[in-house]
N, CA and C atoms as an extended XYZ file, in Angstrom:
396
Properties=species:S:1:pos:R:3:atomname:S:1:resname:S:1:resid:I:1 pbc="F F F"
N        92.776       86.504       72.272 N   MET     1
C        92.081       85.978       73.445 CA  MET     1
C        92.319       86.910       74.633 C   MET     1
N        91.264       87.230       75.341 N   ALA     2
C        91.327       88.157       76.468 CA  ALA     2
C        92.249       87.665       77.580 C   ALA     2
N        92.445       86.370       77.677 N   TRP     3
C        93.238       85.786       78.752 CA  TRP     3
C        94.709       85.631       78.389 C   TRP     3
N        95.099       86.040       77.211 N   GLY     4
C        96.506       85.968       76.830 CA  GLY     4
C        96.999       84.545       76.632 C   GLY     4
N        96.114       83.635       76.395 N   GLY     5
C        96.477       82.242       76.156 CA  GLY     5
C        95.601       81.284       76.940 C   GLY     5
N        95.509       80.091       76.437 N   THR     6
C        94.665       79.066       77.048 CA  THR     6
C        95.185       78.657       78.423 C   THR     6
N        96.506       78.588       78.586 N   LEU     7
C        97.076       78.193       79.880 CA  LEU     7
C        96.616       79.135       80.994 C   LEU     7
N        96.604       80.431       80.719 N   ASN     8
C        96.162       81.396       81.725 CA  ASN     8
C        94.709       81.147       82.127 C   ASN     8
N        93.869       80.909       81.148 N   LEU     9
C        92.461       80.647       81.438 CA  LEU     9
C        92.307       79.355       82.236 C   LEU     9
N        93.045       78.317       81.874 N   ILE    10
C        92.963       77.043       82.599 CA  ILE    10
C        93.413       77.219       84.048 C   ILE    10
N        94.510       77.925       84.253 N   LEU    11
C        94.990       78.162       85.622 CA  LEU    11
C        93.970       78.967       86.424 C   LEU    11
N        93.364       79.959       85.795 N   PHE    12
C        92.343       80.751       86.468 CA  PHE    12
C        91.135       79.877       86.815 C   PHE    12
N        90.731       79.020       85.892 N   LEU    13
C        89.598       78.124       86.159 CA  LEU    13
C        89.907       77.172       87.312 C   LEU    13
N        91.125       76.651       87.376 N   ILE    14
C        91.517       75.785       88.494 CA  ILE    14
C        91.413       76.553       89.804 C   ILE    14
N        91.888       77.788       89.781 N   SER    15
C        91.805       78.637       90.967 CA  SER    15
C        90.349       78.854       91.375 C   SER    15
N        89.482       79.097       90.411 N   MET    16
C        88.067       79.315       90.713 CA  MET    16
C        87.390       78.038       91.200 C   MET    16
N        87.800       76.897       90.672 N   LEU    17
C        87.248       75.634       91.172 CA  LEU    17
C        87.616       75.438       92.640 C   LEU    17
N        88.844       75.788       93.002 N   GLY    18
C        89.255       75.709       94.395 CA  GLY    18
C        88.453       76.643       95.274 C   GLY    18
N        88.262       77.885       94.812 N   LEU    19
C        87.433       78.827       95.560 CA  LEU    19
C        85.999       78.316       95.677 C   LEU    19
N        85.494       77.750       94.597 N   GLY    20
C        84.139       77.204       94.613 CA  GLY    20
C        83.992       76.084       95.629 C   GLY    20
N        85.005       75.233       95.698 N   TYR    21
C        84.991       74.130       96.660 CA  TYR    21
C        84.955       74.661       98.091 C   TYR    21
N        85.828       75.631       98.393 N   TYR    22
C        85.848       76.195       99.739 CA  TYR    22
C        84.598       77.012      100.025 C   TYR    22
N        84.041       77.680       99.034 N   ALA    23
C        82.792       78.409       99.234 CA  ALA    23
C        81.675       77.431       99.572 C   ALA    23
N        81.623       76.322       98.846 N   PHE    24
C        80.612       75.302       99.129 CA  PHE    24
C        80.762       74.772      100.550 C   PHE    24
N        82.015       74.417      100.924 N   LEU    25
C        82.232       73.865      102.260 CA  LEU    25
C        81.866       74.860      103.358 C   LEU    25
N        82.300       76.095      103.206 N   THR    26
C        82.099       77.056      104.287 CA  THR    26
C        80.665       77.545      104.394 C   THR    26
N        79.982       77.673      103.278 N   VAL    27
C        78.625       78.215      103.311 CA  VAL    27
C        77.575       77.110      103.427 C   VAL    27
N        77.694       76.080      102.622 N   LEU    28
C        76.639       75.067      102.554 CA  LEU    28
C        76.935       73.770      103.308 C   LEU    28
N        78.200       73.525      103.623 N   SER    29
C        78.545       72.266      104.291 CA  SER    29
C        79.589       72.469      105.379 C   SER    29
N        79.352       73.380      106.312 N   PRO    30
C        80.360       73.637      107.343 CA  PRO    30
C        80.627       72.445      108.254 C   PRO    30
N        79.653       71.547      108.362 N   ASN    31
C        79.856       70.364      109.213 CA  ASN    31
C        80.961       69.459      108.674 C   ASN    31
N        81.212       69.509      107.377 N   THR    32
C        82.330       68.758      106.814 CA  THR    32
C        83.644       69.257      107.411 C   THR    32
N        83.782       70.564      107.521 N   ILE    33
C        84.989       71.155      108.105 CA  ILE    33
C        85.047       70.861      109.602 C   ILE    33
N        83.903       70.958      110.270 N   VAL    34
C        83.832       70.658      111.705 CA  VAL    34
C        84.328       69.241      111.967 C   VAL    34
N        83.875       68.297      111.185 N   THR    35
C        84.270       66.902      111.362 CA  THR    35
C        85.732       66.688      110.996 C   THR    35
N        86.172       67.250      109.873 N   ARG    36
C        87.548       67.049      109.404 CA  ARG    36
C        88.574       67.552      110.415 C   ARG    36
N        88.283       68.682      111.044 N   TYR    37
C        89.250       69.294      111.955 CA  TYR    37
C        88.866       69.175      113.426 C   TYR    37
N        87.809       68.413      113.696 N   ASP    38
C        87.359       68.186      115.066 CA  ASP    38
C        87.168       69.510      115.808 C   ASP    38
N        86.364       70.393      115.229 N   LEU    39
C        86.208       71.746      115.754 CA  LEU    39
C        85.068       71.896      116.753 C   LEU    39
N        84.088       71.042      116.694 N   GLY    40
C        82.929       71.186      117.570 CA  GLY    40
C        81.830       71.973      116.888 C   GLY    40
N        80.593       71.658      117.251 N   GLU    41
C        79.432       72.262      116.598 CA  GLU    41
C        79.355       73.780      116.755 C   GLU    41
N        79.944       74.331      117.805 N   LYS    42
C        79.876       75.774      118.026 CA  LYS    42
C        80.703       76.558      117.011 C   LYS    42
N        81.492       75.879      116.205 N   SER    43
C        82.328       76.567      115.212 CA  SER    43
C        81.590       76.821      113.895 C   SER    43
N        80.410       76.256      113.718 N   VAL    44
C        79.676       76.413      112.458 CA  VAL    44
C        79.438       77.887      112.102 C   VAL    44
N        78.998       78.735      113.037 N   PRO    45
C        78.777       80.141      112.645 CA  PRO    45
C        80.051       80.835      112.149 C   PRO    45
N        81.181       80.611      112.785 N   ILE    46
C        82.406       81.280      112.346 CA  ILE    46
C        82.878       80.727      111.003 C   ILE    46
N        82.642       79.455      110.761 N   ILE    47
C        82.978       78.881      109.454 CA  ILE    47
C        82.138       79.546      108.370 C   ILE    47
N        80.871       79.772      108.662 N   ARG    48
C        80.002       80.455      107.687 CA  ARG    48
C        80.425       81.905      107.482 C   ARG    48
N        80.924       82.543      108.526 N   ILE    49
C        81.433       83.910      108.370 CA  ILE    49
C        82.623       83.909      107.421 C   ILE    49
N        83.498       82.924      107.544 N   VAL    50
C        84.615       82.797      106.598 CA  VAL    50
C        84.061       82.643      105.181 C   VAL    50
N        82.986       81.906      105.049 N   GLY    51
C        82.349       81.731      103.748 CA  GLY    51
C        81.857       83.030      103.144 C   GLY    51
N        81.504       84.000      103.993 N   THR    52
C        81.054       85.287      103.455 CA  THR    52
C        82.195       86.061      102.807 C   THR    52
N        83.434       85.676      103.092 N   PHE    53
C        84.592       86.280      102.417 CA  PHE    53
C        84.961       85.507      101.158 C   PHE    53
N        84.754       84.208      101.187 N   VAL    54
C        85.122       83.355      100.051 CA  VAL    54
C        84.112       83.488       98.917 C   VAL    54
N        82.844       83.498       99.240 N   LEU    55
C        81.797       83.525       98.224 CA  LEU    55
C        81.863       84.753       97.309 C   LEU    55
N        82.050       85.966       97.834 N   PRO    56
C        82.172       87.120       96.921 CA  PRO    56
C        83.384       87.016       95.989 C   PRO    56
N        84.489       86.464       96.485 N   LEU    57
C        85.654       86.262       95.612 CA  LEU    57
C        85.300       85.329       94.464 C   LEU    57
N        84.566       84.278       94.776 N   LEU    58
C        84.135       83.347       93.730 CA  LEU    58
C        83.229       84.046       92.718 C   LEU    58
N        82.296       84.831       93.194 N   ILE    59
C        81.371       85.536       92.299 CA  ILE    59
C        82.140       86.471       91.368 C   ILE    59
N        83.084       87.230       91.922 N   ILE    60
C        83.897       88.117       91.088 CA  ILE    60
C        84.726       87.306       90.098 C   ILE    60
N        85.302       86.193       90.551 N   GLY    61
C        86.092       85.341       89.669 CA  GLY    61
C        85.283       84.791       88.506 C   GLY    61
N        84.064       84.360       88.782 N   VAL    62
C        83.195       83.858       87.709 CA  VAL    62
C        82.876       84.984       86.728 C   VAL    62
N        82.616       86.158       87.253 N   TYR    63
C        82.377       87.320       86.392 CA  TYR    63
C        83.590       87.577       85.487 C   TYR    63
N        84.796       87.494       86.059 N   LEU    64
C        86.012       87.744       85.288 CA  LEU    64
C        86.247       86.691       84.205 C   LEU    64
N        85.773       85.478       84.422 N   ILE    65
C        85.910       84.438       83.397 CA  ILE    65
C        85.264       84.913       82.099 C   ILE    65
N        84.110       85.543       82.220 N   PHE    66
C        83.377       85.981       81.033 CA  PHE    66
C        83.802       87.366       80.540 C   PHE    66
N        84.209       88.243       81.429 N   ARG    67
C        84.591       89.598       81.067 CA  ARG    67
C        86.043       89.704       80.650 C   ARG    67
N        86.887       88.859       81.227 N   GLY    68
C        88.317       88.929       80.976 CA  GLY    68
C        89.034       89.594       82.135 C   GLY    68
N        90.339       89.459       82.214 N   PRO    69
C        91.089       89.936       83.377 CA  PRO    69
C        91.571       91.385       83.302 C   PRO    69
N        91.179       92.127       82.274 N   GLU    70
C        91.661       93.498       82.113 CA  GLU    70
C        91.376       94.319       83.368 C   GLU    70
N        92.431       94.896       83.939 N   GLY    71
C        92.295       95.745       85.105 CA  GLY    71
C        92.016       95.016       86.407 C   GLY    71
N        92.059       93.702       86.409 N   ALA    72
C        91.690       92.918       87.593 CA  ALA    72
C        92.901       92.575       88.468 C   ALA    72
N        93.890       93.459       88.481 N   TRP    73
C        95.106       93.171       89.245 CA  TRP    73
C        94.807       92.971       90.723 C   TRP    73
N        93.902       93.747       91.290 N   ILE    74
C        93.629       93.648       92.724 CA  ILE    74
C        93.039       92.282       93.074 C   ILE    74
N        92.239       91.725       92.182 N   PHE    75
C        91.653       90.410       92.426 CA  PHE    75
C        92.747       89.342       92.473 C   PHE    75
N        93.656       89.381       91.506 N   LEU    76
C        94.730       88.390       91.464 CA  LEU    76
C        95.701       88.573       92.625 C   LEU    76
N        95.996       89.808       92.985 N   ILE    77
C        96.884       90.070       94.120 CA  ILE    77
C        96.225       89.604       95.417 C   ILE    77
N        94.932       89.852       95.560 N   LEU    78
C        94.218       89.403       96.757 CA  LEU    78
C        94.248       87.883       96.873 C   LEU    78
N        94.019       87.178       95.776 N   ASN    79
C        94.100       85.716       95.801 CA  ASN    79
C        95.500       85.259       96.200 C   ASN    79
N        96.522       85.935       95.662 N   PHE    80
C        97.903       85.604       96.020 CA  PHE    80
C        98.139       85.821       97.517 C   PHE    80
N        97.700       86.958       98.036 N   LEU    81
C        97.930       87.268       99.451 CA  LEU    81
C        97.185       86.303      100.376 C   LEU    81
N        95.963       85.963      100.022 N   ILE    82
C        95.196       85.020      100.838 CA  ILE    82
C        95.882       83.661      100.855 C   ILE    82
N        96.283       83.173       99.694 N   SER    83
C        96.959       81.876       99.622 CA  SER    83
C        98.291       81.901      100.361 C   SER    83
N        99.020       83.004      100.236 N   THR    84
C       100.301       83.131      100.925 CA  THR    84
C       100.108       83.126      102.439 C   THR    84
N        99.110       83.837      102.917 N   CYS    85
C        98.820       83.832      104.360 CA  CYS    85
C        98.431       82.435      104.843 C   CYS    85
N        97.664       81.703      104.041 N   GLN    86
C        97.292       80.342      104.411 CA  GLN    86
C        98.522       79.447      104.492 C   GLN    86
N        99.437       79.613      103.555 N   VAL    87
C       100.671       78.814      103.563 CA  VAL    87
C       101.513       79.163      104.791 C   VAL    87
N       101.652       80.446      105.076 N   ILE    88
C       102.437       80.871      106.242 CA  ILE    88
C       101.829       80.330      107.532 C   ILE    88
N       100.506       80.439      107.660 N   LEU    89
C        99.849       79.895      108.851 CA  LEU    89
C        99.987       78.378      108.931 C   LEU    89
N        99.928       77.712      107.797 N   GLY    90
C       100.128       76.261      107.774 CA  GLY    90
C       101.522       75.880      108.269 C   GLY    90
N       102.517       76.583      107.787 N   TRP    91
C       103.900       76.325      108.234 CA  TRP    91
C       104.063       76.666      109.706 C   TRP    91
N       103.497       77.791      110.141 N   ALA    92
C       103.621       78.188      111.547 CA  ALA    92
C       102.958       77.162      112.459 C   ALA    92
N       101.863       76.586      112.024 N   THR    93
C       101.196       75.544      112.799 CA  THR    93
C       102.023       74.265      112.802 C   THR    93
N       102.519       73.891      111.631 N   ARG    94
C       103.328       72.677      111.522 CA  ARG    94
C       104.587       72.767      112.379 C   ARG    94
N       105.176       73.953      112.453 N   LEU    95
C       106.396       74.155      113.246 CA  LEU    95
C       106.087       74.463      114.715 C   LEU    95
N       104.801       74.371      115.082 N   LYS    96
C       104.340       74.584      116.458 CA  LYS    96
C       104.611       75.996      116.967 C   LYS    96
N       104.682       76.967      116.046 N   ILE    97
C       104.848       78.358      116.436 CA  ILE    97
C       103.511       78.910      116.926 C   ILE    97
N       102.446       78.514      116.254 N   ILE    98
C       101.098       78.891      116.689 CA  ILE    98
C       100.238       77.634      116.768 C   ILE    98
N        99.277       77.655      117.635 N   ASP    99
C        98.253       76.610      117.742 CA  ASP    99
C        98.828       75.197      117.660 C   ASP    99
N        99.698       74.825      118.608 N   PRO   100
C       100.388       73.533      118.522 CA  PRO   100
C        99.484       72.306      118.637 C   PRO   100
N        98.275       72.486      119.170 N   ASP   101
C        97.386       71.339      119.365 CA  ASP   101
C        96.365       71.156      118.245 C   ASP   101
N        96.445       71.985      117.203 N   SER   102
C        95.430       71.905      116.153 CA  SER   102
C        95.647       70.675      115.280 C   SER   102
N        94.547       70.229      114.704 N   LYS   103
C        94.583       69.105      113.772 CA  LYS   103
C        94.992       69.638      112.404 C   LYS   103
N        95.956       68.985      111.760 N   GLN   104
C        96.477       69.460      110.485 CA  GLN   104
C        96.116       68.503      109.360 C   GLN   104
N        96.031       69.059      108.176 N   ASP   105
C        95.750       68.275      106.984 CA  ASP   105
C        96.804       68.630      105.937 C   ASP   105
N        97.672       67.682      105.644 N   VAL   106
C        98.748       67.920      104.681 CA  VAL   106
C        98.177       68.271      103.317 C   VAL   106
N        97.057       67.693      102.960 N   GLY   107
C        96.419       67.989      101.676 CA  GLY   107
C        96.090       69.465      101.542 C   GLY   107
N        95.588       70.065      102.623 N   ASP   108
C        95.273       71.497      102.591 CA  ASP   108
C        96.528       72.329      102.393 C   ASP   108
N        97.620       71.911      103.015 N   GLU   109
C        98.875       72.653      102.861 CA  GLU   109
C        99.389       72.568      101.423 C   GLU   109
N        99.273       71.412      100.825 N   ILE   110
C        99.707       71.248       99.434 CA  ILE   110
C        98.866       72.116       98.518 C   ILE   110
N        97.565       72.111       98.735 N   VAL   111
C        96.663       72.932       97.932 CA  VAL   111
C        97.016       74.410       98.086 C   VAL   111
N        97.322       74.842       99.307 N   GLY   112
C        97.716       76.228       99.529 CA  GLY   112
C        98.945       76.599       98.719 C   GLY   112
N        99.939       75.726       98.689 N   HIS   113
C       101.152       75.977       97.904 CA  HIS   113
C       100.829       76.039       96.406 C   HIS   113
N        99.963       75.151       95.963 N   VAL   114
C        99.572       75.132       94.548 CA  VAL   114
C        98.896       76.450       94.172 C   VAL   114
N        98.009       76.940       95.047 N   PHE   115
C        97.321       78.198       94.745 CA  PHE   115
C        98.270       79.391       94.743 C   PHE   115
N        99.283       79.371       95.603 N   VAL   116
C       100.289       80.443       95.577 CA  VAL   116
C       101.020       80.423       94.238 C   VAL   116
N       101.413       79.243       93.804 N   ILE   117
C       102.135       79.114       92.529 CA  ILE   117
C       101.260       79.555       91.366 C   ILE   117
N        99.990       79.130       91.365 N   ILE   118
C        99.067       79.537       90.301 CA  ILE   118
C        98.923       81.057       90.292 C   ILE   118
N        98.773       81.656       91.470 N   ALA   119
C        98.614       83.117       91.545 CA  ALA   119
C        99.849       83.824       91.001 C   ALA   119
N       101.027       83.347       91.362 N   ILE   120
C       102.267       83.966       90.875 CA  ILE   120
C       102.349       83.862       89.353 C   ILE   120
N       102.053       82.684       88.831 N   ILE   121
C       102.105       82.483       87.379 CA  ILE   121
C       101.117       83.411       86.676 C   ILE   121
N        99.891       83.481       87.196 N   LEU   122
C        98.876       84.335       86.564 CA  LEU   122
C        99.263       85.807       86.617 C   LEU   122
N        99.737       86.256       87.773 N   ILE   123
C       100.127       87.662       87.879 CA  ILE   123
C       101.254       87.976       86.904 C   ILE   123
N       102.223       87.096       86.804 N   TYR   124
C       103.350       87.322       85.895 CA  TYR   124
C       102.905       87.287       84.433 C   TYR   124
N       102.170       86.232       84.072 N   ARG   125
C       101.798       86.045       82.664 CA  ARG   125
C       100.754       87.059       82.187 C   ARG   125
N        99.946       87.567       83.116 N   LEU   126
C        98.890       88.513       82.740 CA  LEU   126
C        99.244       89.960       83.072 C   LEU   126
N       100.491       90.223       83.444 N   SER   127
C       100.845       91.553       83.935 CA  SER   127
C       100.569       92.652       82.913 C   SER   127
N       100.718       92.356       81.625 N   ASP   128
C       100.438       93.376       80.607 CA  ASP   128
C        98.933       93.611       80.422 C   ASP   128
N        98.111       92.701       80.924 N   ILE   129
C        96.654       92.803       80.776 CA  ILE   129
C        95.997       93.345       82.051 C   ILE   129
N        96.452       92.881       83.203 N   ILE   130
C        95.750       93.233       84.437 CA  ILE   130
C        96.070       94.617       84.961 C   ILE   130
N        97.218       95.176       84.547 N   TYR   131
C        97.610       96.496       85.044 CA  TYR   131
C        97.270       97.602       84.064 C   TYR   131
N        96.102       97.525       83.424 N   VAL   132
C        95.711       98.585       82.483 CA  VAL   132
C        94.768       99.566       83.142 C   VAL   132
């Protein structure tokens, strides 16, 4: 199996489902984010700009599902770095280091931690495949 086991493929699919969810929210349903975080209607364009970064990652991820992860180390590392930055920003916000007045969602923070763990597991378990 190109994925080095079913667990790796399942973890990758979970990661892609998460990316798909955020791609949908940022590109097709930004008002959901506006309402959830009380951002105001003027934030819709910047939310869609964020979607322009998420959507290509999803497209590449879907491609990798069918092609396999051979040589895709940069994709997995990028997912790890993005999730890690989200976790760090979540903690910095929670600790009032940055943006002390922002609205927080504990669910988003938990999801960020889950994606970091998934990325670490995938990078470790696929290291003999992705670094070719």
